[in-house]
C-alpha positions as CSV (number, residue, x, y, z in Angstrom):
1,X,48.8,-2.3,-18.8
2,X,47.2,1.2,-18.8
3,X,44.2,-0.1,-20.7
4,X,43.7,-3.0,-18.3
5,X,44.0,-0.6,-15.3
6,X,41.5,1.9,-16.9
7,X,39.1,-1.0,-17.7
8,X,39.3,-2.3,-14.1
9,X,38.7,1.1,-12.6
10,X,35.8,1.8,-14.9
11,X,34.2,-1.6,-14.3
12,X,34.5,-1.4,-10.5
13,X,33.1,2.1,-10.4
14,X,30.1,1.0,-12.4
15,X,29.6,-2.0,-10.1
16,X,29.8,0.2,-7.0
17,X,27.4,2.8,-8.3
18,X,25.1,0.1,-9.7
19,X,24.5,-1.3,-6.3
20,X,23.4,2.0,-4.7
21,X,19.7,1.8,-3.7
22,X,17.3,4.6,-3.1
23,X,15.9,4.1,0.4
24,X,14.0,7.3,0.6
25,X,10.3,6.9,0.8
26,X,7.8,9.7,0.2
27,X,4.9,7.8,1.7
28,X,3.0,9.7,4.4
29,X,3.4,8.6,8.0
30,X,0.3,7.2,9.5
31,X,-1.7,9.8,11.4
32,X,-3.9,7.8,13.7
33,X,-5.7,11.0,15.0
34,X,-6.9,11.6,11.4
35,X,-8.0,8.0,11.1
36,X,-9.9,8.1,14.4
37,X,-11.9,11.0,13.0
38,X,-12.8,9.0,9.9
39,X,-13.4,5.5,11.3
40,X,-14.4,3.6,14.4
41,X,-11.1,2.3,15.7
42,X,-12.3,0.6,18.9
43,X,-10.4,-2.6,19.5
44,X,-8.6,-2.4,16.2
45,X,-5.2,-4.0,15.9
46,X,-2.4,-3.2,13.5
47,X,-0.4,-6.3,14.3
48,X,-1.8,-9.8,14.5
49,X,-0.5,-13.4,14.8
50,X,-2.1,-14.0,11.3
51,X,-2.9,-11.0,9.0
52,X,-6.1,-10.9,7.1
53,X,-6.1,-12.8,3.7
54,X,-7.8,-11.8,0.5
55,X,-9.3,-14.9,-1.3
56,X,-6.6,-15.9,-3.8
57,X,-3.8,-14.0,-2.1
58,X,-2.4,-10.5,-2.5
59,X,-1.8,-10.9,-6.3
60,X,-5.5,-11.4,-6.7
61,X,-6.2,-8.4,-4.5
62,X,-3.9,-6.2,-6.6
63,X,-5.5,-7.4,-9.8
64,X,-9.1,-6.9,-8.5
65,X,-8.1,-3.4,-7.2
66,X,-6.7,-2.5,-10.6
67,X,-9.8,-3.6,-12.3
68,X,-12.0,-1.5,-10.0
69,X,-9.8,1.6,-10.1
70,X,-11.1,4.4,-12.3
71,X,-8.6,6.0,-14.7
72,X,-8.2,9.6,-13.7
73,X,-6.2,12.5,-15.2
74,X,-3.1,13.0,-13.1
75,X,-1.5,16.4,-13.3
76,X,1.7,15.6,-11.3
77,X,4.5,13.1,-12.2
78,X,4.3,11.3,-8.8
79,X,1.5,10.4,-6.5
80,X,1.6,8.8,-3.1
81,X,-1.6,7.5,-1.6
82,X,-2.4,5.3,1.4
83,X,-5.7,3.5,1.6
84,X,-6.8,2.4,5.1
85,X,-9.6,0.1,5.8
86,X,-10.7,-2.2,8.6
87,X,-11.2,-5.9,8.0
88,X,-13.8,-6.9,10.5
89,X,-14.0,-10.1,12.5
90,X,-16.5,-11.5,10.0
91,X,-14.2,-10.8,7.1
92,X,-16.0,-7.8,5.5
93,X,-14.2,-4.5,4.8
94,X,-15.6,-1.3,6.4
95,X,-14.5,2.3,7.0
96,X,-12.4,2.8,3.9
97,X,-10.3,6.0,4.0
98,X,-7.5,7.2,1.7
99,X,-5.0,10.0,2.2
100,X,-2.5,11.3,-0.3
101,X,-1.0,14.0,-2.5
102,X,-3.9,14.1,-5.0
103,X,-7.5,14.2,-3.7
104,X,-9.0,12.8,-6.9
105,X,-6.7,9.8,-6.8
106,X,-7.4,9.2,-3.1
107,X,-11.2,9.3,-3.8
108,X,-10.8,6.9,-6.8
109,X,-8.8,4.5,-4.6
110,X,-11.5,4.6,-1.9
111,X,-14.2,3.8,-4.4
112,X,-12.1,0.9,-5.9
113,X,-11.8,-0.7,-2.5
114,X,-15.6,-0.2,-1.8
115,X,-16.4,-1.9,-5.1
116,X,-14.5,-5.0,-4.0
117,X,-17.3,-6.5,-2.0
118,X,-15.4,-9.7,-1.1
119,X,-15.2,-11.5,2.2
120,X,-11.6,-11.7,3.6
121,X,-10.3,-14.3,5.9
122,X,-10.0,-12.2,9.1
123,X,-6.9,-11.5,11.1
124,X,-6.4,-13.6,14.2
125,X,-4.7,-13.1,17.6
126,X,-4.5,-16.2,19.8
127,X,-6.7,-18.0,17.2
128,X,-9.5,-15.5,17.7
129,X,-10.7,-13.2,14.9
130,X,-9.9,-9.5,15.4
131,X,-10.7,-6.2,13.8
132,X,-7.6,-5.3,11.7
133,X,-6.5,-1.9,10.3
134,X,-5.2,-2.7,6.9
135,X,-2.9,-0.2,5.1
136,X,-2.5,-0.3,1.4
137,X,0.2,2.1,0.0
138,X,-0.1,3.2,-3.7
139,X,2.7,5.0,-5.5
140,X,2.4,6.1,-9.1
141,X,5.1,7.6,-11.3
142,X,4.7,9.0,-14.8
143,X,7.5,8.4,-17.2
């Protein structure tokens, strides 16, 4: 009986601790005053009825981004970067800006987006195309 009790206590504690999730995010909060100094944000929206779409979907976007991203030497174990760009009404990407912990990584992310000269399907509000501020978070961890 003691063995069964010990087993149940051990099993339940593993289950309880196994379901704990880490909700903490180290991603920087969007600083629109910084973005306004870097890009033309007249009539830009951050929420739309239909968000912009990369040809082939987000998986294709991630794959293309990874292909265009230069490999850089990272000194820290963790990097958080946010890439901002505007998908224009005609579907082209303009005003690419990146912020983050590591300046080299941010610059490499900006260059990777600029290399992706692909026409997106623009965001729409009331079935009208709009300029959309797209945010692309990147988090890297070394193991």
